[in-house]
C-alpha positions as CSV (number, residue, x, y, z in Angstrom):
1,M,41.5,-0.1,-5.1
2,P,39.3,-3.0,-3.4
3,R,35.7,-2.6,-3.3
4,V,33.6,-3.5,-0.3
5,P,30.1,-3.3,0.5
6,C,28.8,-0.8,2.6
7,A,28.0,-1.4,6.3
8,I,24.4,0.1,6.0
9,C,23.1,-0.3,2.3
10,N,25.3,-2.9,1.0
11,A,26.4,-0.4,-1.9
12,P,30.0,-1.2,-3.4
13,T,32.2,1.3,-1.5
14,A,36.3,2.0,-1.8
15,T,38.4,1.6,1.3
16,R,40.4,4.2,2.7
17,P,42.1,6.5,2.0
18,E,40.1,6.9,-1.0
19,N,36.9,6.9,0.7
20,P,36.8,8.9,3.7
21,F,33.4,7.6,4.8
22,A,35.0,3.7,4.8
23,P,33.2,1.6,5.9
24,F,30.3,3.2,4.6
25,C,29.8,4.7,1.0
26,S,28.3,7.9,2.0
27,A,28.1,10.7,4.8
28,R,24.4,9.7,4.9
29,C,24.9,5.7,5.9
30,K,27.8,7.0,8.4
31,T,25.1,9.1,10.0
32,V,22.6,6.2,10.0
33,D,25.0,4.2,11.3
34,L,25.6,6.7,14.3
35,G,21.5,7.0,14.8
36,K,21.5,3.3,15.6
37,W,24.5,3.1,18.2
38,L,22.9,6.6,20.0
39,D,19.1,4.8,19.4
40,G,20.5,1.5,21.5
41,V,20.1,-0.7,18.3
42,Y,23.5,-1.5,18.6
43,R,24.7,-2.8,21.7
44,V,27.6,-3.8,23.6
45,P,27.4,-6.8,25.4
46,V,28.5,-6.7,29.3
47,A,29.5,-9.6,31.2
48,T,27.5,-10.3,34.3
49,D,30.6,-10.1,36.3
50,D,30.5,-6.3,35.4
51,I,27.4,-5.5,36.9
52,A,27.1,-4.0,39.8
53,E,24.7,-5.2,43.0
54,G,20.9,-4.0,41.7
55,G,21.5,-4.5,38.1
56,E,23.1,-1.6,36.6
57,T,26.5,-1.2,35.2
58,P,28.8,0.6,37.6
59,F,29.5,2.8,34.2
60,F,26.2,4.5,34.0
61,D,23.6,5.5,36.4
62,P,20.4,6.4,34.8
63,E,19.3,8.4,37.5
64,V,22.4,10.8,37.0
65,H,21.9,10.6,33.3
66,S,18.3,11.3,33.0
């Protein structure tokens, strides 16, 4: 099977179906990646056309979700 670098630690790792954690080398690296998403380290850019009046995106209201 082809080996690719882990998305978190760059360790050589197998691809699916041999590796159930792909593109990560382990459950630990998969969890680290999830933590980065949850902490806001990774963000999906929003086009300015998608921003509602007042500067908030129409899909998230911090007052409702706090």
